[in-house]
C-alpha positions as CSV (number, residue, x, y, z in Angstrom):
1,M,111.2,58.1,153.9
2,E,109.6,60.3,156.5
3,G,112.6,60.1,158.8
4,V,114.8,61.3,156.0
5,L,112.7,64.4,155.4
6,V,112.6,65.1,159.2
7,S,116.4,64.6,159.3
8,A,116.8,67.0,156.4
9,A,114.7,69.5,158.3
10,T,116.8,69.1,161.5
11,G,120.0,69.5,159.5
12,V,118.8,72.8,158.0
13,M,117.7,73.9,161.4
14,N,121.1,73.2,163.0
15,S,122.8,75.3,160.3
16,V,120.3,78.1,160.8
17,L,120.7,78.1,164.6
18,A,124.5,78.3,164.2
19,K,124.2,81.2,161.8
20,L,121.7,83.0,164.0
21,T,124.1,82.6,167.0
22,A,127.0,84.0,165.0
23,F,124.8,86.8,163.6
24,L,123.6,87.8,167.0
25,G,127.1,88.0,168.3
26,E,128.5,90.3,165.7
27,E,126.0,92.4,163.7
28,Y,123.3,93.6,166.0
29,K,125.1,94.5,169.2
30,H,123.4,97.9,169.3
31,A,120.1,97.4,167.5
32,K,118.1,96.3,170.6
33,G,114.7,95.7,168.9
34,V,116.2,93.6,166.1
35,R,118.4,91.8,168.6
36,D,115.3,90.9,170.6
37,D,113.6,89.6,167.5
38,L,116.7,87.5,166.6
39,V,116.8,86.1,170.2
40,F,113.1,85.2,169.8
41,L,113.7,83.5,166.4
42,Q,116.6,81.6,167.9
43,S,114.5,80.4,170.8
44,E,111.6,79.4,168.7
45,L,113.7,77.6,166.1
46,S,115.6,75.8,168.9
47,T,112.3,74.4,170.3
48,M,111.0,73.5,166.8
49,N,114.3,71.7,166.2
50,I,113.6,69.6,169.4
51,V,110.2,68.7,168.1
52,L,111.6,67.8,164.7
53,Q,114.1,65.5,166.3
54,K,111.2,63.8,168.2
55,L,109.3,63.4,164.9
56,A,112.4,61.7,163.4
57,D,111.8,58.8,165.7
58,V,108.2,58.3,164.5
59,D,107.6,55.7,161.7
60,Q,104.4,57.2,160.3
61,L,103.7,60.9,160.5
62,D,100.1,62.2,160.5
63,E,99.2,64.8,157.9
64,L,99.3,67.7,160.4
65,S,102.8,66.8,161.5
66,K,103.9,66.4,157.8
67,D,102.5,69.9,157.0
68,W,104.1,71.5,160.1
69,R,107.5,69.8,159.3
70,D,107.4,71.1,155.8
71,R,106.5,74.6,156.9
72,V,109.2,74.7,159.5
73,R,111.8,73.4,157.0
74,D,110.7,76.2,154.5
75,L,110.9,78.8,157.2
76,A,114.4,77.6,158.2
77,Y,115.5,78.0,154.6
78,D,114.0,81.5,154.4
79,I,115.7,82.5,157.7
80,E,119.0,81.1,156.4
81,D,118.6,83.1,153.2
82,C,117.8,86.3,155.2
83,I,120.9,85.9,157.4
84,D,123.2,85.2,154.4
85,L,121.8,88.2,152.5
86,S,122.1,90.4,155.6
87,V,125.7,89.4,156.1
88,Y,126.4,90.2,152.4
89,R,124.6,93.6,152.6
90,L,126.4,94.6,155.8
91,R,129.9,93.4,154.8
92,G,130.1,93.1,151.1
93,G,128.7,95.2,148.4
94,S,130.5,98.3,149.5
95,S,133.2,99.9,147.4
96,A,136.2,99.6,149.7
97,G,138.4,101.3,147.2
98,E,136.8,104.7,147.7
99,S,138.0,106.9,150.5
100,G,137.1,110.3,151.7
101,L,134.2,111.8,153.6
102,A,131.6,111.4,150.7
103,A,132.4,107.7,150.3
104,K,132.1,107.1,154.1
105,V,128.8,108.9,154.3
106,A,127.5,106.9,151.3
107,R,128.6,103.6,152.9
108,M,127.0,104.6,156.2
109,A,123.7,105.6,154.5
110,K,123.8,102.3,152.6
111,K,124.4,100.4,155.9
112,I,121.6,102.2,157.6
113,G,119.2,101.3,154.7
114,A,120.4,97.7,154.9
115,F,119.7,97.6,158.7
116,R,116.2,98.9,158.2
117,Q,115.5,96.4,155.4
118,I,117.0,93.5,157.5
119,A,114.9,94.6,160.5
120,R,111.7,94.5,158.4
121,Q,112.6,91.0,157.1
122,I,113.3,89.7,160.6
123,Q,110.0,91.0,161.8
124,Q,108.2,89.3,158.9
125,L,110.1,86.0,159.7
126,K,109.1,86.4,163.4
127,A,105.5,86.8,162.4
128,R,105.7,83.7,160.2
129,V,107.3,81.7,163.0
130,V,104.5,82.7,165.4
131,E,101.9,81.9,162.7
132,V,103.3,78.4,162.1
133,S,103.4,77.7,165.8
134,E,99.9,79.0,166.4
135,R,98.5,77.1,163.4
136,R,99.8,73.9,164.7
137,N,98.2,74.5,168.1
138,R,95.0,75.7,166.6
139,Y,94.4,72.6,164.5
140,T,95.7,70.0,166.8
141,L,92.9,67.8,168.1
142,H,94.2,67.4,171.7
143,G,93.4,63.9,172.8
144,L,90.9,63.1,170.1
145,V,93.2,62.0,167.3
146,P,96.6,60.6,168.2
147,T,99.4,62.7,166.6
148,S,102.9,61.8,165.6
149,L,104.2,63.5,168.7
150,D,101.9,61.4,170.9
151,A,103.3,58.3,169.1
152,A,106.8,59.5,169.7
153,S,106.3,60.0,173.4
154,S,104.4,56.8,174.0
155,S,106.3,54.5,171.7
156,K,107.9,52.6,174.6
157,V,107.6,48.8,174.4
158,D,105.7,47.1,177.1
159,V,107.9,44.3,178.4
160,R,104.9,42.1,179.0
161,L,104.4,41.8,175.3
162,C,107.2,39.3,175.1
163,A,105.0,36.8,176.9
164,L,102.5,36.9,174.1
165,W,105.0,35.5,171.7
166,T,106.5,32.8,173.9
167,E,105.5,29.2,173.3
168,T,103.0,27.9,175.9
169,K,105.3,25.1,177.1
170,H,107.8,27.7,178.3
171,L,105.4,29.8,180.3
172,V,105.3,29.3,184.0
173,G,102.0,28.9,186.0
174,I,99.6,28.2,183.2
175,D,99.3,24.4,183.4
176,G,96.4,24.5,185.9
177,P,94.2,27.0,184.0
178,R,95.1,25.5,180.7
179,D,94.1,22.0,181.9
180,D,90.9,23.4,183.4
181,I,89.9,25.1,180.1
182,I,90.6,21.9,178.2
183,S,88.6,19.7,180.5
184,R,85.6,22.1,180.4
185,S,85.7,22.2,176.6
186,D,85.9,18.4,176.4
187,R,82.8,18.2,178.6
188,A,81.0,20.7,176.4
189,G,81.9,18.7,173.3
190,F,84.3,21.2,171.8
191,V,87.3,19.9,169.8
192,V,90.6,21.2,171.2
193,S,93.5,21.2,168.9
194,G,97.2,22.1,169.3
195,S,100.4,20.5,170.3
196,D,100.0,21.0,174.0
197,A,96.4,20.0,174.3
198,A,96.1,16.4,175.6
């Protein structure tokens, strides 16, 4: 179940990153401050997407990771909505049928107003991205409580564990120590049971 939610979050994130890349290329060529904020958002979301992909490999997420995943997913949806609305405001919504100087001035004024509103929204989204990232760092108990990311990075299987599940008659080099333990327990009066004990 957790993997499905994380996968849903990474799916949204991939869509948002693609839209941000396209939006960066076409709309904000000359608006440097807004472009810098969009580049920051793209960079942060790309890193968050990598972390979400790592979380997808974890069987059980801790509560902090669940909360962070949900916040990042909501943030990705909000950024996607902002981009879609911005594209609509900048391209659509204008009355293309009207021509003349007054209509051009009205469209230009409307576009400038849209740019300002979009810039404010992007700054608010940037602040939320920073807040989500800082909150996770602030409340992570480094080394004290294992987190889902710790589990994801340390979930490699130790090859020596296979020996624990092998039958004793197939193990090499244990006959001497096994026989020694059995003889000591016999002398002490302990009852030894098992198919190999004799």
